[in-house]
Structures are given as structure tokens and as C-alpha cells.
PATI-972751 format. One line per 3 residues: number of its first residue (from 1); for each residue y, z, x of N, C-alpha, C. Coordinates in Angstrom, 3 decimals, decimal comma. Layout:
! residues N
NUM) Y:Z:X:Y:Z:X:Y:Z:X; ...
//
This chain:
! residues 219
1) -318,096:55,443:-18,009:-318,870:53,835:-18,002:-319,549:53,199:-17,422; -320,560:53,107:-17,420:-321,406:52,304:-16,582:-321,842:51,095:-16,773; -322,328:49,943:-16,244:-322,882:48,374:-16,332:-323,180:48,286:-17,954
4) -324,691:49,586:-18,312:-325,271:49,160:-19,348:-324,238:48,908:-20,505; -323,313:49,868:-20,380:-322,022:49,601:-21,945:-321,169:48,439:-21,456; -321,245:47,753:-20,797:-319,839:46,925:-20,326:-321,139:45,289:-20,476
7) -322,458:45,103:-19,960:-322,962:43,880:-20,287:-322,446:42,989:-21,268; -322,581:41,264:-21,360:-322,742:40,982:-21,704:-323,629:40,005:-22,080; -324,137:39,468:-23,048:-325,373:38,416:-22,807:-324,650:37,347:-24,025
10) -323,495:37,233:-23,735:-322,996:36,104:-25,408:-322,699:34,791:-24,311; -323,248:34,848:-22,900:-323,367:33,186:-22,634:-324,563:33,065:-21,862; -325,181:32,015:-22,265:-326,761:31,740:-20,800:-326,487:31,269:-19,826
13) -326,681:31,890:-18,843:-326,558:31,452:-17,427:-327,224:30,228:-17,116; -326,282:29,743:-15,556:-326,787:28,253:-15,594:-328,290:28,600:-15,004; -328,491:27,247:-14,996:-330,160:26,783:-14,491:-330,127:25,687:-13,238
16) -330,892:25,744:-12,478:-331,021:24,505:-11,449:-331,052:23,347:-11,605; -331,611:23,003:-13,231:-331,113:21,719:-13,687:-330,483:21,514:-14,077; -329,537:22,353:-14,022:-328,298:21,786:-14,843:-327,032:21,037:-13,814
19) -326,054:20,096:-14,464:-325,589:19,090:-13,712:-324,313:20,249:-13,309; -323,774:19,628:-12,391:-322,253:20,070:-11,800:-321,204:20,103:-12,855; -321,369:18,922:-13,468:-320,776:18,666:-14,907:-320,540:19,702:-16,310
22) -322,141:20,206:-16,170:-322,221:21,068:-17,140:-321,969:21,973:-16,618; -321,854:22,969:-16,046:-321,865:24,086:-15,319:-320,561:24,535:-15,302; -319,473:23,075:-14,884:-318,024:23,324:-14,989:-317,623:23,888:-16,654
25) -318,437:22,783:-17,700:-318,078:22,738:-19,034:-318,298:24,617:-19,262; -319,550:24,906:-18,777:-319,095:26,463:-19,305:-318,753:26,949:-19,150; -318,294:27,052:-17,636:-316,890:28,156:-17,266:-315,991:27,999:-17,515
28) -315,401:26,686:-18,187:-314,173:26,644:-19,174:-314,340:27,118:-20,604; -315,329:27,007:-21,017:-315,761:27,567:-22,038:-315,471:29,004:-22,327; -315,958:29,553:-21,472:-316,027:31,192:-20,965:-314,752:31,909:-20,410
31) -314,397:30,864:-19,494:-312,827:30,962:-18,885:-313,225:31,860:-17,410; -314,364:31,746:-16,860:-314,317:32,132:-15,714:-314,605:30,958:-14,750; -314,320:31,367:-13,662:-314,572:30,634:-12,350:-315,947:31,238:-11,465
34) -316,652:32,146:-12,102:-317,861:32,265:-11,374:-319,439:32,611:-12,126; -320,229:31,722:-12,227:-321,789:31,851:-13,335:-322,922:31,795:-12,520; -323,372:33,073:-12,963:-325,200:33,442:-12,285:-326,047:31,998:-12,608
37) -326,938:31,695:-11,233:-327,666:30,541:-11,595:-329,022:31,392:-11,510; -329,855:31,440:-12,822:-330,930:32,365:-13,012:-331,960:31,497:-13,349; -333,626:31,851:-12,923:-334,436:31,140:-13,105:-335,761:31,994:-14,051
40) -336,237:32,661:-14,896:-336,713:33,107:-15,534:-336,430:35,065:-15,392; -335,460:34,436:-15,555:-334,625:36,121:-15,473:-334,711:36,766:-13,510; -335,042:35,524:-13,150:-334,393:35,796:-11,376:-333,015:35,319:-11,304
43) -332,244:36,096:-10,798:-330,879:35,916:-10,244:-331,449:35,281:-9,149; -330,808:33,811:-8,782:-331,175:32,858:-7,620:-329,408:32,912:-7,040; -328,378:33,624:-7,608:-327,276:33,383:-6,994:-326,253:33,625:-8,100
46) -324,375:33,717:-7,181:-323,679:33,098:-8,218:-322,960:31,944:-7,576; -322,856:30,392:-8,518:-321,662:29,449:-7,890:-320,757:29,682:-8,303; -319,037:29,281:-7,798:-318,227:29,198:-8,116:-318,097:27,665:-8,498
49) -316,302:27,761:-9,339:-316,073:26,452:-9,575:-315,853:25,743:-8,403; -315,258:26,312:-7,431:-314,725:25,652:-5,695:-316,416:25,010:-5,517; -317,179:25,932:-5,560:-318,527:25,357:-4,988:-318,625:23,503:-5,494
52) -318,734:23,696:-7,084:-318,962:22,598:-7,438:-318,460:20,830:-7,660; -316,695:21,701:-7,488:-316,031:20,819:-7,381:-316,043:19,821:-6,166; -316,677:20,985:-4,848:-316,484:20,016:-3,646:-318,068:19,442:-3,666
55) -318,942:19,359:-4,457:-320,231:18,452:-4,537:-319,943:17,600:-5,392; -321,147:16,365:-5,790:-321,428:15,154:-7,001:-321,773:16,331:-7,497; -320,823:16,005:-9,011:-320,809:16,693:-10,047:-321,798:16,246:-11,313
58) -322,527:15,244:-11,094:-323,460:14,218:-11,688:-325,183:14,685:-10,887; -325,370:15,104:-10,216:-326,070:15,838:-9,416:-326,602:17,270:-9,893; -327,946:17,911:-10,291:-328,001:19,155:-10,634:-327,604:20,464:-9,447
61) -327,352:21,020:-9,737:-326,968:22,268:-8,730:-327,549:22,638:-8,127; -329,120:22,729:-8,529:-330,082:23,217:-7,021:-330,192:22,284:-6,300; -329,691:21,064:-6,061:-329,979:20,439:-5,094:-328,409:20,513:-3,964
64) -327,722:21,592:-4,292:-326,664:21,347:-3,199:-326,515:21,646:-2,565; -327,576:22,888:-1,856:-328,292:23,513:-0,920:-327,028:24,435:-0,522; -326,135:25,238:-1,403:-325,473:26,186:-0,997:-325,573:27,477:-0,602
67) -324,889:27,627:-0,161:-325,148:29,641:0,445:-324,479:30,466:-1,199; -325,385:31,008:-1,650:-324,767:31,235:-3,237:-324,218:32,856:-2,839; -323,849:33,247:-3,397:-322,892:34,472:-3,346:-324,123:35,578:-3,882
70) -325,139:36,716:-3,108:-325,452:37,073:-4,038:-325,621:38,540:-4,691; -324,241:38,375:-4,808:-323,016:40,403:-5,087:-324,103:40,312:-6,750; -324,105:41,614:-6,868:-325,145:42,278:-8,644:-324,697:43,898:-8,056
73) -324,725:44,229:-9,520:-324,675:46,061:-9,961:-326,031:45,945:-10,592; -326,394:47,337:-10,261:-327,192:47,420:-11,342:-327,193:47,842:-13,100; -328,027:48,543:-13,757:-327,322:48,883:-15,265:-326,628:50,371:-15,200
76) -326,821:51,021:-13,814:-326,073:52,337:-14,179:-325,430:52,390:-13,222; -324,907:51,137:-12,620:-323,428:51,459:-11,826:-322,222:51,617:-12,545; -321,410:52,359:-11,667:-320,422:53,388:-12,674:-318,853:52,304:-12,721
79) -318,074:52,542:-13,528:-316,812:51,060:-13,610:-316,660:50,538:-12,480; -316,024:51,849:-11,405:-315,216:51,396:-10,313:-315,811:51,288:-9,531; -317,832:51,223:-9,383:-318,326:50,399:-8,441:-318,755:49,013:-8,863
82) -318,272:48,981:-10,158:-318,402:47,287:-10,566:-316,963:46,750:-10,420; -316,071:47,180:-10,228:-314,696:46,993:-9,700:-314,466:46,588:-8,632; -314,825:47,398:-7,829:-315,291:47,377:-5,894:-315,484:46,292:-5,693
85) -317,153:46,229:-6,176:-318,035:44,831:-5,692:-317,300:43,739:-6,219; -316,812:43,210:-7,267:-315,653:42,004:-8,019:-314,706:41,486:-7,011; -314,089:43,192:-6,929:-312,528:42,690:-5,611:-313,411:42,006:-4,802
88) -314,399:42,887:-3,544:-314,911:42,185:-2,459:-315,204:41,203:-2,805; -315,756:40,426:-3,542:-316,639:38,934:-3,630:-315,267:37,966:-4,304; -314,159:38,767:-4,329:-313,389:37,598:-5,753:-313,935:37,064:-6,493
91) -314,625:37,799:-7,602:-315,782:37,129:-9,164:-314,808:37,635:-9,992; -314,980:36,574:-10,579:-314,435:36,868:-12,074:-315,778:37,120:-13,121; -317,103:37,130:-12,488:-318,164:37,417:-13,308:-319,321:37,909:-12,624
94) -319,520:39,137:-12,597:-320,673:39,776:-12,047:-322,208:39,923:-12,426; -323,269:39,735:-12,282:-324,027:39,782:-12,674:-325,091:40,960:-12,473; -325,542:41,572:-13,655:-326,465:42,661:-13,512:-327,736:42,870:-14,067
97) -328,326:43,088:-13,089:-329,932:43,144:-13,139:-330,340:44,879:-13,217; -331,806:44,915:-13,971:-332,413:45,919:-14,449:-333,472:46,011:-13,795; -334,530:46,775:-14,142:-335,621:47,222:-13,193:-336,237:46,012:-12,719
100) -336,872:45,830:-11,625:-337,891:45,026:-10,731:-336,648:43,773:-11,038; -335,573:44,111:-10,597:-334,209:42,893:-10,434:-334,045:42,094:-11,558; -334,815:42,193:-12,529:-334,761:41,356:-13,673:-333,116:41,391:-14,090
103) -332,561:39,625:-14,423:-331,240:39,670:-14,870:-331,452:39,942:-16,273; -330,224:41,052:-16,536:-329,948:41,553:-18,154:-328,753:41,134:-18,916; -327,803:39,996:-17,898:-326,813:39,463:-18,466:-325,411:39,626:-17,661
106) -324,092:39,628:-17,613:-323,229:39,731:-16,762:-322,271:40,505:-16,867; -320,826:40,795:-16,649:-319,422:41,734:-16,873:-318,709:40,660:-16,409; -318,068:40,318:-17,112:-316,462:39,138:-16,821:-315,515:40,042:-16,548
109) -314,845:39,757:-15,782:-313,101:40,563:-15,218:-312,438:40,888:-16,508; -312,424:39,608:-17,805:-311,585:39,993:-18,979:-312,162:41,359:-19,170; -313,661:41,134:-19,718:-313,841:42,577:-20,089:-313,677:43,580:-19,643
112) -313,623:43,941:-18,073:-313,281:44,920:-17,408:-311,745:45,514:-17,713; -310,880:44,493:-17,612:-309,511:44,726:-18,420:-309,232:45,238:-19,503; -310,089:44,311:-20,391:-309,903:44,884:-21,975:-310,102:46,706:-22,190
115) -311,549:46,399:-21,127:-312,128:48,000:-21,493:-310,966:49,165:-20,501; -310,581:48,820:-19,939:-309,089:49,574:-19,239:-308,606:50,074:-19,650; -307,902:48,913:-20,357:-306,428:48,956:-21,178:-306,625:49,837:-22,712
118) -307,610:49,287:-23,212:-308,240:50,194:-24,116:-308,229:51,713:-24,311; -308,935:51,813:-23,241:-309,286:53,639:-22,716:-307,767:54,456:-22,435; -307,726:53,700:-21,150:-306,598:54,286:-20,562:-304,833:54,417:-21,117
121) -304,623:54,806:-22,244:-303,313:54,021:-22,696:-302,466:53,817:-22,373; -301,636:52,922:-22,441:-300,162:52,808:-21,648:-299,356:53,110:-22,310; -298,953:54,002:-23,456:-298,444:54,578:-24,179:-297,810:55,537:-23,446
124) -298,871:56,312:-22,577:-298,609:57,605:-21,673:-298,440:57,026:-20,298; -297,383:57,413:-19,380:-297,714:57,201:-18,222:-298,376:58,388:-17,171; -298,863:58,093:-15,998:-299,800:58,993:-15,460:-300,647:58,234:-14,930
127) -301,635:58,793:-14,124:-302,330:58,383:-13,078:-303,508:58,943:-14,048; -304,677:58,317:-12,194:-306,609:58,462:-12,957:-306,884:58,655:-11,490; -307,705:59,768:-11,838:-308,826:60,770:-11,022:-310,166:60,693:-11,064
130) -310,774:60,018:-10,019:-312,686:60,197:-10,570:-313,049:60,960:-9,767; -313,583:61,981:-10,083:-314,640:63,519:-9,371:-315,747:62,911:-9,813; -316,622:63,318:-8,598:-318,182:62,883:-7,921:-318,053:64,480:-7,487
133) -319,508:65,113:-8,874:-320,418:66,042:-8,319:-321,777:65,849:-8,624; -322,354:67,368:-8,143:-323,787:67,233:-8,967:-323,424:68,088:-10,647; -324,347:67,039:-11,166:-324,395:67,582:-12,693:-324,623:69,079:-13,156
136) -324,828:69,846:-12,165:-325,952:71,052:-12,388:-323,585:72,048:-12,163; -323,042:71,725:-11,783:-321,676:71,712:-11,044:-320,480:71,285:-12,179; -321,190:70,507:-13,170:-319,864:69,953:-14,036:-319,393:70,944:-15,129
139) -318,029:71,156:-15,001:-317,633:71,630:-15,734:-315,856:71,483:-16,775; -316,118:70,906:-17,416:-314,807:70,406:-17,571:-313,716:71,542:-18,101; -314,313:72,601:-18,370:-312,996:73,720:-18,864:-313,108:73,776:-17,535
142) -313,663:74,275:-16,080:-313,316:74,427:-15,083:-312,155:73,717:-14,607; -312,680:72,693:-14,559:-312,072:71,233:-13,944:-310,719:71,284:-14,614; -310,410:71,352:-15,762:-309,007:71,639:-17,369:-308,048:72,832:-16,283
145) -308,928:74,156:-16,218:-308,213:75,285:-15,315:-307,547:75,069:-14,138; -308,180:74,589:-13,177:-307,290:73,861:-12,009:-306,708:72,859:-11,739; -306,818:72,187:-12,701:-305,612:70,958:-12,986:-304,095:72,080:-13,539
148) -304,705:72,139:-14,654:-303,713:72,642:-15,765:-302,747:74,145:-14,623; -303,098:74,445:-13,847:-302,439:75,583:-12,906:-301,730:74,789:-12,150; -301,564:73,529:-11,840:-300,312:72,474:-11,234:-299,497:72,253:-12,352
151) -299,387:72,543:-13,927:-298,738:72,560:-14,939:-299,126:70,785:-15,269; -300,310:70,473:-15,172:-300,651:69,010:-15,130:-301,864:69,036:-16,289; -301,709:68,027:-17,098:-302,733:68,082:-18,177:-303,584:66,773:-18,507
154) -304,605:66,761:-18,852:-305,438:66,019:-19,301:-305,608:65,454:-19,901; -304,730:63,836:-20,316:-304,763:63,299:-21,418:-306,059:62,623:-21,764; -307,197:62,107:-20,893:-308,014:61,372:-21,441:-309,548:61,833:-20,413
157) -310,272:62,038:-20,628:-311,594:62,264:-19,742:-312,944:61,485:-20,746; -313,358:61,247:-19,307:-315,024:60,974:-19,920:-315,924:61,096:-18,694; -317,051:61,082:-19,411:-318,281:61,578:-17,989:-319,425:60,351:-18,073
160) -319,846:59,684:-16,400:-320,768:58,996:-16,683:-321,802:59,300:-15,618; -322,889:59,475:-15,797:-323,990:60,001:-15,315:-324,553:59,097:-14,723; -325,646:59,512:-13,184:-326,307:59,303:-12,750:-327,610:59,219:-12,629
163) -328,583:58,550:-13,261:-329,849:59,639:-13,276:-330,582:59,227:-12,264; -330,378:58,524:-11,612:-331,161:58,297:-10,055:-330,672:59,245:-9,120; -329,873:59,978:-9,394:-329,206:60,493:-7,900:-328,386:62,142:-8,526
166) -328,717:62,087:-10,096:-328,377:63,737:-10,872:-326,936:63,549:-10,346; -325,819:63,033:-10,102:-325,025:63,117:-9,987:-324,125:62,842:-11,168; -322,814:63,403:-11,662:-322,023:62,642:-12,733:-320,627:62,161:-11,979
169) -319,745:61,093:-12,629:-318,511:61,359:-11,937:-317,413:61,491:-14,219; -316,223:61,848:-13,276:-315,589:62,290:-14,179:-314,003:61,360:-13,640; -313,883:61,140:-15,427:-312,860:59,858:-14,958:-311,694:60,570:-15,642
172) -310,527:60,661:-14,867:-309,584:61,738:-15,765:-308,015:61,167:-15,715; -307,556:60,927:-16,743:-306,441:60,594:-16,935:-305,375:61,225:-17,082; -304,422:61,561:-16,225:-303,397:62,937:-15,876:-302,059:62,661:-16,513
175) -301,479:63,764:-17,210:-299,959:62,990:-17,511:-298,456:63,283:-16,483; -299,098:62,825:-15,292:-298,069:62,859:-14,501:-298,652:61,749:-13,398; -297,370:60,954:-12,748:-298,064:59,466:-11,602:-297,876:60,183:-10,397
178) -297,295:61,835:-10,202:-297,465:62,414:-8,314:-298,706:63,173:-8,534; -300,314:61,811:-8,640:-301,231:62,775:-8,488:-301,730:63,889:-7,134; -300,518:63,958:-6,581:-301,354:64,363:-4,800:-301,460:65,858:-5,328
181) -300,849:66,531:-5,846:-300,639:68,254:-6,215:-301,768:68,213:-6,739; -302,540:67,770:-8,218:-303,873:67,970:-8,389:-304,801:67,482:-7,531; -304,872:66,552:-6,655:-305,563:66,241:-5,681:-305,825:67,350:-4,903
184) -304,917:67,942:-4,211:-305,047:68,739:-3,328:-305,408:70,381:-3,672; -305,269:70,233:-5,054:-305,915:71,654:-5,671:-307,404:71,893:-5,213; -308,148:70,139:-6,349:-309,049:70,248:-6,708:-309,999:70,350:-5,133
187) -309,337:69,715:-4,072:-310,122:69,810:-3,225:-309,811:71,095:-2,332; -309,143:72,161:-2,934:-309,068:73,561:-2,221:-310,356:74,005:-2,995; -310,809:73,243:-4,309:-311,819:74,212:-4,823:-313,163:73,096:-4,529
190) -313,345:72,337:-3,634:-314,484:71,902:-2,756:-314,589:70,656:-3,960; -313,798:70,269:-4,849:-314,420:69,005:-5,652:-313,747:67,860:-4,553; -314,968:66,718:-5,026:-314,956:65,607:-4,315:-314,106:64,567:-4,989
193) -313,246:63,700:-4,390:-312,257:63,029:-5,373:-313,201:61,614:-5,065; -313,691:60,913:-5,838:-313,969:59,414:-5,380:-313,024:58,765:-5,362; -312,202:58,545:-6,372:-310,932:57,524:-6,192:-310,028:58,002:-7,188
196) -308,969:57,908:-6,848:-307,196:58,116:-6,977:-306,433:56,436:-7,481; -305,668:56,772:-8,545:-304,301:55,948:-8,772:-303,328:56,153:-9,010; -302,273:56,019:-8,406:-301,130:56,818:-8,810:-299,682:55,835:-9,373
199) -300,246:55,153:-8,720:-299,024:54,062:-8,763:-298,134:53,533:-9,806; -296,961:53,153:-10,227:-296,679:52,851:-10,962:-296,732:51,228:-10,957; -296,951:50,917:-10,364:-297,138:49,107:-10,198:-298,537:49,077:-10,630
202) -299,466:50,032:-10,451:-300,710:49,609:-10,541:-300,817:49,489:-11,583; -300,033:50,534:-12,650:-299,984:50,353:-14,600:-299,515:49,210:-14,731; -298,169:49,240:-14,126:-297,358:48,283:-14,748:-298,416:46,590:-14,612
205) -298,663:46,345:-13,278:-299,475:45,090:-13,260:-301,013:45,064:-13,838; -301,547:46,197:-14,181:-302,660:46,042:-15,233:-302,222:45,906:-16,808; -301,084:46,832:-17,248:-300,635:46,311:-18,661:-300,268:44,584:-18,905
208) -299,328:44,095:-17,504:-299,169:42,763:-18,016:-300,549:41,634:-18,205; -301,051:41,739:-17,380:-302,711:41,165:-17,329:-303,459:41,690:-18,381; -303,268:42,624:-19,068:-304,100:42,897:-20,428:-302,768:42,208:-21,531
211) -301,345:42,384:-21,373:-301,029:41,899:-22,676:-300,895:39,954:-22,389; -301,126:39,658:-21,150:-301,450:38,680:-21,005:-302,555:37,736:-21,805; -303,646:38,632:-21,343:-304,915:38,002:-21,872:-304,938:38,162:-23,286
214) -303,988:39,120:-24,231:-304,379:39,754:-25,371:-303,498:38,247:-26,065; -302,475:37,963:-25,134:-301,834:36,468:-26,265:-302,615:35,630:-25,719; -303,429:35,828:-24,784:-304,045:34,262:-24,316:-305,813:34,483:-25,554
217) -306,333:35,390:-25,700:-307,273:35,468:-26,497:-306,887:34,933:-28,205; -305,791:35,558:-28,638:-304,879:35,341:-29,725:-304,704:34,028:-29,915; -304,495:33,463:-29,145:-304,438:31,610:-29,166:-305,432:30,743:-29,841
//
């Protein structure tokens, strides 16, 4: 899963002429604490609710003279790159840029949680591994054989391609929380582990956030 499959244009980005009060209203409507400011498809930066509350809310946000967050992701950014960037900058919304750095939309924290929860079913306990490799080296049959040799089964898998680098990312959900055996075996076969998640608390926390979000959206 990459940014182009998650990006939404459901809300209009802020303009420098919008007042602080108008910007806060938009944030509250879409349940986010951060919004991109865009001028004719050019991203100027991301402003936060806290930034606005510390300013005169009757004035246009373009007059605030703030040092805006410049974080963004490209259209081909992998799911875990998006999550890492949002976590690094503590964002609830991250802008997505296309060719020539043109603003294409944004990805929200809510949409990531929804996607993650729907993709990696919580009915089955397990763990997640993300492999990174050259396209020519990809073989799901070979990966499955290696993992199954450790008595572990693949519950879910999906492939993300990176057209620029000719790499692929293979995301696997396994039927065990003891992910270390599979990782050790994969590394022995010279596979590169991009990321892994195995803690039960991680899944419980994500499920709680998902359930809370579902309850909130159904109000």
C-alpha cells in the first residue's frame, strides 16, 4: 500500500487568506489538528491547531509569520514511510505531493488506522514483517517456503512496488507473535527486514484505537 492509494481530497486545504477562526473550523469539521496550507497547488507548509490558538484568530493565517512544518510524502511512499513521517512530526494529517512537487491531497491519521485495521484482521493474533528487495528477487512461493519451514503460516500478504528504485516491499501477517524465528531464518537466506511488529500490546493498542474510531464515526 502506497500514498497514491490512501490520499484523499475530501477536504480543501487552507489558504493564506483564511483567518485563524476559519482554519480551526475546518480542523474541527474533519477531526484533525493539522492542515496543509496551499497556494495554487504549491504546498507552503502545515499549520497546527496549537499554532493558531497562540495567534490572533481574526487575522489571516498568512500573517502569522510562523515556521511551518514542511513534512510531506510522495505519491509512491510506502505505508510504513507515511506512518514514520507522521509519527516523527506528531501529525494528524500529512500532505502528499506529486510530480513537480504539486499538492495532490492529504492522508489523515484516521484513514491510516482504518486501513490498517481492515487489512490486518484482529480476529487472528499474529505479527507483521515487511521485507524489502529488488523486484527480480521477489518470489512469494520462496518466502512462504522459508517461513513455513519454521512452522509459521502467512495469513495475509501484499506487495508494494517502488517504480523509482526498482524495489518491492512485501508485507506479511504471520500466525505467530513469536516473530523472531521467522526473522532469523529470513536473514539467514539474506532477506532484508524493513520492519517488524510482534508485541501483543501493539495490536491491542491499535484495536482499541480502531474500535474507538468506529464508535466515533458511527455517532
